[in-house]
C-alpha positions in Angstrom: -9.3 17.0 -0.5 -9.3 17.3 -4.2 -6.3 16.0 -6.0 -5.7 18.1 -9.0 -1.5 18.0 -9.5 1.7 15.9 -8.6 5.3 17.9 -7.5 8.2 15.5 -6.8 9.9 15.3 -3.7 12.7 13.5 -2.8 14.2 10.4 -4.2 11.7 9.9 -7.1 8.6 9.8 -5.1 5.3 12.2 -5.8 3.4 14.4 -3.2 0.2 14.9 -3.9 -0.9 18.4 -3.9 -4.6 20.4 -4.2 -4.5 24.1 -5.4 -6.6 26.6 -3.4 -8.1 27.8 -6.7 -6.5 29.2 -9.7 -3.2 30.7 -9.5 -4.5 34.1 -8.3 -7.0 32.2 -6.2 -7.6 32.1 -2.3 -5.8 30.7 0.1 -6.1 30.5 4.0 -4.9 33.6 5.6 -3.6 32.0 8.7 -2.9 28.4 9.5 0.1 28.0 12.3 1.4 31.2 11.4 2.9 29.8 8.0 5.0 31.7 5.5 3.4 33.9 3.2 3.6 32.6 -0.5 5.4 34.9 -3.0 1.9 35.6 -4.9 -0.8 37.2 -3.3 0.9 37.5 0.0 -0.9 34.6 1.6 0.1 32.0 3.8 1.1 28.4 3.4 -1.7 25.8 4.3 -0.6 22.3 5.6 2.2 20.8 3.4 0.8 19.2 0.5 -1.2 22.3 -0.4 -0.6 24.6 -3.1 -1.2 28.2 -2.5 -1.0 30.3 -5.4 2.2 29.5 -7.7 4.0 27.9 -4.1 3.6 24.4 -2.8 4.1 24.1 0.9 6.9 21.2 1.4 7.5 20.4 4.9 7.7 23.7 6.7 9.3 25.1 3.1 7.9 26.2 -0.2 8.8 24.3 -3.1 9.4 26.1 -6.3 6.7 25.2 -8.8 5.8 28.5 -11.4 7.8 31.1 -11.0 9.6 32.4 -7.5 9.0 31.6 -4.0 9.2 33.3 -0.5 11.5 31.6 1.9 10.9 31.9 5.7 12.7 35.0 5.8 10.8 36.7 2.9 13.4 36.5 0.3 12.4 35.0 -2.9 13.9 32.0 -4.3 14.5 31.2 -8.0 12.9 27.8 -9.2 15.9 25.7 -10.1 14.9 23.5 -13.5 15.2 20.0 -11.4 12.8 20.7 -8.7 10.5 23.2 -11.3 8.0 20.5 -12.2 5.6 22.5 -13.6 6.2 22.2 -17.5 5.4 25.6 -19.4 3.2 24.0 -21.8 -0.5 24.1 -22.1 -2.5 20.9 -21.8 -6.4 20.0 -21.8 -7.2 17.1 -19.7 -7.4 13.5 -21.4 -3.6 14.6 -22.9 -0.8 11.9 -22.3 1.5 12.3 -20.5 4.1 12.2 -23.3 2.0 15.5 -24.8 3.8 17.1 -21.9 7.1 16.7 -23.6 8.4 16.0 -19.6 11.5 13.6 -20.1 13.1 11.7 -17.1 16.5 9.8 -17.1 17.1 6.6 -17.2 15.4 4.2 -14.8 12.6 7.0 -14.2 9.2 7.7 -15.7 7.0 10.6 -15.8 3.9 10.7 -14.0 1.6 14.1 -14.9 -1.5 16.0 -14.2 -2.9 18.5 -16.4 -3.7 21.1 -13.8 -5.4 24.7 -14.6 -3.7 24.6 -17.9 -0.5 23.7 -17.3 1.7 20.0 -16.8 2.5 19.2 -13.6 5.3 16.6 -14.0 7.7 14.8 -11.7 9.7 11.5 -12.1 9.2 8.2 -10.3 11.3 5.1 -10.1 10.5 2.6 -13.0 9.7 -0.6 -10.9 11.8 -3.4 -11.7 9.8 -6.4 -13.1 11.0 -9.3 -10.9 8.5 -11.9 -12.9 6.3 -11.1 -15.7 3.0 -12.0 -16.9 2.3 -14.1 -13.3 -1.4 -13.2 -12.6 0.1 -12.9 -8.9 -3.1 -12.8 -6.3 -0.7 -12.5 -2.9 2.9 -11.5 -2.1 5.5 -12.2 0.8 8.9 -11.5 1.4 11.8 -13.1 3.0 15.8 -12.4 3.2 16.1 -13.8 -0.2 12.8 -14.2 -1.8 9.8 -13.2 -3.1 6.8 -15.5 -3.0 3.5 -15.3 -4.6 0.5 -16.7 -5.9 0.3 -17.5 -9.5 -3.7 -17.3 -9.4 -4.3 -18.5 -13.3 -2.1 -21.9 -12.6 -2.9 -22.6 -9.3 0.7 -22.5 -7.9 2.8 -21.0 -5.2 6.1 -19.5 -6.7 9.0 -17.8 -5.4 11.8 -15.9 -7.4 15.0 -14.0 -6.3 14.6 -10.4 -4.8 17.9 -10.0 -6.5 16.4 -10.2 -10.0 19.9 -12.0 -11.2 18.1 -13.6 -14.3 17.2 -16.8 -12.3 13.3 -18.2 -13.2 10.9 -18.2 -11.4 10.5 -21.5 -9.2 7.7 -23.3 -8.7 7.1 -24.9 -4.9 3.6 -25.9 -5.3 0.9 -26.9 -8.3 -2.7 -27.7 -8.3 -3.5 -25.0 -5.8 -6.8 -24.4 -8.0 -8.4 -22.3 -5.2 -5.1 -20.5 -3.6 -6.2 -17.2 -2.0 -3.4 -15.8 -0.1 -0.1 -16.6 1.5 2.0 -15.8 4.5 5.6 -16.8 5.7 7.6 -17.8 8.6 11.5 -18.8 8.7 10.9 -22.2 7.3 7.4 -22.4 5.8 5.0 -21.0 3.6 1.1 -21.2 4.3 -1.6 -20.6 2.4 -5.3 -21.1 1.9 -7.7 -22.5 -0.9 -10.7 -20.8 -0.9 -13.2 -23.4 -2.0 -16.6 -24.6 -0.4 -16.8 -26.7 1.1 -13.5 -28.4 0.3 -11.4 -25.5 1.1 -8.3 -26.4 3.2 -5.3 -24.3 4.7 -2.0 -25.7 3.5 2.0 -25.9 3.8 5.4 -26.8 2.3 8.9 -25.8 3.2 10.5 -23.1 1.9 13.3 -25.9 1.2 11.0 -28.1 -1.3 9.1 -31.1 -0.5 4.8 -31.9 -0.7 2.5 -29.6 0.1 0.8 -31.0 3.5 -2.4 -30.3 3.9 -2.6 -29.0 7.8 -7.2 -28.3 7.5 -9.4 -29.7 5.1 -13.2 -29.6 4.0 -13.2 -26.0 5.2 -15.7 -23.6 4.7 -14.2 -20.5 2.2 -10.9 -19.8 3.9 -9.5 -16.6 2.9 -7.1 -14.5 4.8 -4.6 -16.3 6.9 -1.7 -15.2 9.2 0.8 -17.5 11.3 2.8 -16.8 14.6 5.4 -19.0 16.4 2.9 -22.0 17.2 -0.4 -21.4 15.3 -2.0 -20.4 11.8 -4.9 -18.4 11.6 -7.5 -18.1 8.7 -10.9 -16.6 8.2 -13.4 -18.6 6.9 -17.5 -18.7 6.5 -19.0 -17.3 9.8 -15.6 -18.0 12.0 -12.0 -17.1 12.7 -10.5 -20.1 13.3 -6.7 -21.7 14.3 -5.2 -24.5 14.0 -1.1 -25.8 15.0 1.6 -25.2 12.7 2.6 -28.3 13.2 -0.6 -30.1 12.8 -3.7 -31.0 14.7 -7.4 -30.2 15.1 -8.5 -27.1 13.9 -11.0 -24.9 16.5 -13.3 -21.6 16.4 -11.4 -18.7 17.8 -14.4 -16.3 17.4 -17.5 -16.6 15.4 -18.7 -13.9 13.1 -21.3 -13.0 10.9 -19.6 -10.7 8.3 -17.3 -12.3 5.7 -13.4 -11.6 6.8 -11.0 -9.9 4.3 -8.1 -9.5 6.5 -6.1 -11.0 9.3 -3.1 -10.2 11.2 -2.0 -12.1 14.3 0.6 -10.5 17.3 1.2 -12.7 20.2 -2.2 -12.1 22.1 -4.7 -10.9 19.6 -5.8 -11.5 16.3 -7.0 -8.6 14.3 -9.7 -9.1 11.6 -10.8 -7.0 8.8 -14.3 -7.7 8.2 -17.2 -6.4 6.2 -18.6 -5.1 9.6 -15.5 -3.3 10.6 -12.0 -4.2 12.3 -11.9 -6.7 15.0 -9.7 -7.9 18.0 -10.0 -11.4 19.3 -7.9 -12.8 22.3 -5.8 -15.8 21.1 -6.2 -17.4 24.7 -10.2 -17.2 24.2 -13.0 -14.8 25.4 -14.9 -12.2 23.7 -14.1 -10.4 20.7 -14.1 -6.5 20.9 -15.2 -4.3 17.9 -12.6 -1.4 17.2 -13.7 0.2 14.7 -17.0 0.0 13.0 -17.5 0.1 9.3 -16.1 -1.7 6.5 -12.4 -3.2 6.6 -10.6 -4.7 3.6 -6.8 -5.2 5.0 -4.7 -5.1 8.2 -1.4 -5.1 9.4 0.4 -4.9 12.5 3.7 -3.4 14.4 4.9 -3.3 17.7 2.7 -0.3 18.6 -0.1 0.2 16.1 -3.0 -2.0 14.1 -3.3 -0.5 10.5 -6.3 -1.5 8.2 -8.1 0.0 5.3 -11.5 1.0 4.7 -13.1 1.8 0.8 -11.6 4.9 0.9 -8.9 5.4 4.0 -5.8 4.1 5.0 -6.1 4.2 9.4 -4.1 3.5 12.1 -4.8 2.9 16.2 -2.9 2.7 18.7 -2.4 -1.0 20.3 -2.0 0.3 23.8 -4.3 2.9 23.9 -6.9 3.1 21.2 -7.1 5.7 19.1 -7.6 6.2 15.4 -5.6 8.2 13.4 -6.3 8.5 9.7 -3.0 7.9 7.8 -4.4 8.8 4.4 -8.2 9.9 3.2 -10.5 10.4 0.7 -10.2 10.2 -2.6 -7.9 7.3 -2.7 -8.9 4.6 -4.9 -10.4 1.5 -2.9 -6.9 1.4 -1.2 -5.9 -2.5 -1.2 -2.9 -4.3 -0.1 -0.7 -3.1 3.1 2.3 -3.4 4.7 4.2 -1.3 7.4 8.0 -0.8 7.9 9.3 1.1 11.0 8.7 4.6 9.3 5.8 4.5 6.7 2.5 2.8 5.4 2.3 1.1 2.3 -0.8 0.6 0.4 -1.7 -0.2 -3.3 -4.1 2.8 -4.6 -5.8 2.0 -8.4 -2.4 2.4 -10.4 0.0 3.4 -7.8 1.5 1.9 -4.8 1.6 4.8 -2.1 3.2 5.3 1.5 2.6 7.7 4.2 4.6 8.4 7.7 3.3 6.5 10.4 1.5 8.7 12.5 0.2 10.5 9.1 1.5 13.2 6.6 1.3 13.4 2.7 0.9 10.5 1.0 3.4 10.2 -1.7 3.9 7.6 -4.8 6.4 5.0 -4.5 5.6 3.7 -7.9 3.6 4.0 -10.7 2.0 1.2 -12.9 -0.5 3.0 -15.0 0.4 0.7 -18.0 0.3 -2.3 -16.0 -2.7 -3.4 -13.8 -3.9 -2.5 -10.0 -1.2 -3.7 -7.5 -3.0 -6.9 -5.7 -0.6 -7.2 -2.7 2.3 -5.3 -1.0 5.3 -6.5 0.7 8.4 -4.9 2.1 11.7 -4.7 3.3 14.3 -2.9 4.5 15.0 -1.5 1.2 12.2 -2.2 -1.2 8.6 -2.1 -1.5 7.3 -5.5 -3.8 4.0 -5.8 -5.3 1.9 -8.1 -7.3 -0.5 -7.3 -10.4 -3.4 -9.2 -11.1 -3.4 -10.6 -14.7 0.2 -9.1 -15.1 3.6 -8.9 -12.8 5.5 -9.1 -9.7 7.6 -6.0 -9.3 9.9 -4.2 -7.0 10.8 -0.5 -6.2 13.1 1.1 -3.9 11.1 2.7 -0.7 
């Protein structure tokens, strides 16, 4: 699918749409008996597709230029707040400010020049929790946001409330800090060095950092459960008790481990060769999906991962693959999931899509900053780190 425009949906999110040609172009004539567009009498293709001057939004049409027919064939006038197409000519290369599209306080415009017209919408302006942090990885608990400040080799945190409190350094001197995770009491991270790599921890309440494991070869991704910590190392997935003890190899691998997540029984590894599952109790690993995998996340029912261009989902109980978002996604990175949606970073935007698949929408747009490098969510917000820039949040 070729993304060429943007149309707004509820709560400040943005739905990517694609045109089927010009305003008088050709669209599919029969797709699930969908309602006809007001222009050309054509039927509406899948949600997220523009047909002439109508944009499919769920089971109904959203107004863009002019009128759209509703399900009963009645023309509906486009109200100003819904009409995101600005009646002003444009050419590719002009800035969004050239559109003249204004957003209310707390929102910023996202625009695209589409067939000589501006397509604009407003998205919530992200909140800066900490500026200039060069953040590389991010995690959240009930009160705070944690990240790796890569340029100074520190583990940092700040209150999620953004109440003016200065960021706090939990650990310094971590020159090769790579990825961090949390449990209820502690922060864990890897120092990705070779041969002197380490797996580290520090209590959230403060204290000195402790090396759980030392002299590891390039420990990278990390996950934790109630008893153990797991990490990807050079040629293996390794594990050790969170209270300290000897490290052991869970599974030997020939490919680099890019991401790791652990359930009660299984460690899931995103590797250069594909998505792999390894039993925690021991046994042979299983290749779930061959091909490059970058990030991985879990919920009770599914495992999720990213490829060079796609965001994928697979049922844990009965492995079957679903593509959450496909093609023209600029190397999706960072991955988080809640009860309804999957979140990822995509170029200069933070995206989400429904679990099980559906039109992706923009949650936050950070074009003026730097590509998001990590994603975390709580019940209300999505949090993201931007390398060489900020730690930020935006409403889901």
